[in-house]
C-alpha positions in Angstrom: 2.3 -8.6 54.8 4.8 -9.9 52.3 2.2 -11.7 50.4 0.0 -8.7 50.0 2.9 -6.6 48.8 3.8 -9.4 46.3 0.2 -9.6 45.1 0.0 -5.9 44.7 3.2 -5.9 42.6 1.9 -8.7 40.4 -1.4 -6.9 39.9 0.5 -3.7 39.0 2.6 -5.5 36.5 -0.5 -7.3 35.1 -2.3 -4.0 34.7 0.7 -2.4 32.9 1.3 -5.3 30.6 -1.7 -4.7 28.2 -0.7 -1.0 28.0 2.8 -2.0 27.0 1.5 -4.4 24.4 -0.8 -1.8 23.0 2.0 0.7 22.8 4.1 -1.8 20.9 1.3 -2.6 18.5 0.7 1.1 17.9 4.4 1.6 17.2 4.4 -1.3 14.8 1.4 0.1 12.9 3.1 3.5 12.6 6.3 1.8 11.4 4.4 -0.1 8.7 2.8 3.2 7.6 6.2 4.8 7.4 7.5 2.0 5.3 4.6 2.3 2.9 5.2 6.1 2.7 8.8 5.5 1.9 8.0 2.8 -0.7 5.7 5.5 -2.4 8.6 8.0 -2.3 11.1 5.6 -3.8 8.9 4.1 -6.5 8.2 5.6 -10.0 5.0 4.7 -11.8 4.6 5.1 -15.6 2.7 8.2 -16.6 -0.1 6.0 -17.9 -0.9 4.9 -14.3 -2.5 8.3 -13.7 -5.5 9.8 -15.4 -4.1 13.3 -15.1 -1.2 15.3 -13.6 -3.1 16.2 -10.5 -4.5 12.8 -9.8 -3.5 11.6 -6.3 -1.3 8.7 -5.5 -3.9 6.4 -4.0 -3.2 3.6 -1.4 -5.9 1.1 -0.8 -6.2 -0.9 2.4 -8.9 -3.2 3.8 -11.3 -1.0 5.8 -10.8 -2.9 9.1 -7.0 -3.2 8.9 -5.5 -1.8 12.1 -2.8 -0.1 10.0 -5.4 2.1 8.2 -5.5 5.0 10.8 -1.7 5.1 11.0 -1.5 5.1 7.2 -4.0 8.0 7.0 -2.0 9.9 9.6 1.3 9.3 7.8 -0.1 10.4 4.5 -2.0 13.5 5.7 -0.9 16.6 3.9 2.0 14.9 2.1 2.7 14.5 -1.6 5.0 12.4 -3.8 6.2 13.8 -7.1 3.7 16.6 -6.8 0.8 14.2 -6.3 -1.2 14.3 -3.0 -1.3 11.0 -1.1 -4.7 9.5 -0.5 -5.9 6.4 1.4 -9.0 4.5 0.4 -10.5 1.8 2.6 -12.0 -1.1 0.8 -14.6 -3.5 2.1 -13.5 -6.7 0.2 -12.0 -8.0 -3.0 -13.3 -5.3 -5.3 -11.7 -2.0 -6.2 -8.0 -2.9 -5.7 -7.1 -2.5 -9.4 -7.8 1.3 -9.4 -5.2 1.9 -6.7 -1.5 2.7 -7.1 -0.5 1.0 -3.9 -2.3 -2.0 -2.5 -1.5 -2.7 1.2 -2.5 -6.2 2.1 -1.7 -6.4 5.8 -4.5 -7.8 7.9 -6.4 -9.7 5.2 -7.2 -13.4 5.2 -4.6 -15.3 3.2 -7.1 -16.3 0.6 -8.0 -12.7 -0.1 -4.3 -11.7 -0.2 -3.6 -14.4 -2.7 -6.7 -13.5 -4.9 -5.9 -9.8 -4.9 -2.2 -10.4 -5.6 -3.1 -12.6 -8.6 -5.7 -10.1 -9.8 -3.1 -7.3 -9.7 -0.3 -9.2 -11.3 1.1 -7.2 -14.2 -1.0 -4.1 -13.3 0.7 -0.8 -12.4 0.1 -1.3 -8.7 2.7 -1.5 -6.0 1.6 -4.4 -3.8 2.8 -4.5 -0.2 1.8 -7.7 1.6 2.6 -9.5 4.8 1.2 -13.0 4.2 3.4 -16.1 3.8 6.6 -16.5 1.9 7.5 -14.4 -1.1 4.7 -14.7 -3.5 5.3 -14.7 -7.3 2.7 -12.0 -7.8 3.5 -9.5 -4.9 6.1 -6.8 -5.3 7.0 -6.1 -1.6 6.6 -8.3 1.4 7.0 -6.9 5.0 8.1 -9.4 7.6 9.5 -9.3 11.1 13.1 -10.5 11.7 15.2 -10.1 14.8 12.6 -7.8 16.4 12.8 -5.5 13.4 10.6 -5.0 10.4 12.2 -6.0 7.1 11.1 -6.2 3.5 11.8 -8.2 0.5 11.3 -7.1 -3.1 10.3 -9.3 -6.0 12.0 -7.5 -8.9 10.2 -9.6 -11.5 6.8 -8.6 -10.1 7.9 -4.9 -10.1 9.0 -5.2 -13.7 5.7 -6.8 -14.7 3.9 -3.9 -13.0 6.1 -1.5 -14.9 7.3 0.1 -11.6 10.8 1.4 -11.2 12.2 1.0 -7.7 14.8 3.4 -6.5 18.3 2.0 -6.0 18.2 3.2 -2.3 15.1 1.1 -1.8 16.7 -1.9 -3.4 19.9 -1.5 -1.4 17.9 -2.0 1.8 15.7 -4.9 0.5 16.1 -8.6 0.5 15.7 -9.3 -3.3 13.9 -12.5 -4.1 13.6 -14.4 -7.3 10.1 -15.6 -8.1 9.6 -19.3 -8.6 
């Protein structure tokens, strides 16, 4: 009798475990989307980054990135500086240079490196997760102490002609590019 009760308890825990992991992953995706939204709110692009005053602030993300639905949900119906927020899903390496924010989360490291290099100096806020601070990326998200943190490469922001709000910089780990 004891063994069957133990086995039933182990089975119940095993069945709940994937649900708990799924909930944690969903929360992480929503948190990343919230970070990107706040990065958009606390960044100023030069006027020349937009074709016109009503042009949306466009965030690009790889089409199969699991953060994409959370990003679309977080941006729905919102605007920054009077510009509606839009999310565009891309299939590969093309099209990133026409975005205002490039979110490089679930992309192969080679693609992240290539996109970051291609966008270096363009008026694009790059948000990436791969590897150590890269000389070409502006913001890198990384986990630390079971929290999501971010670092800012001020030199990359300057090259992209982006002005990052002091509140954003106060929360960031500021890195110096090699």
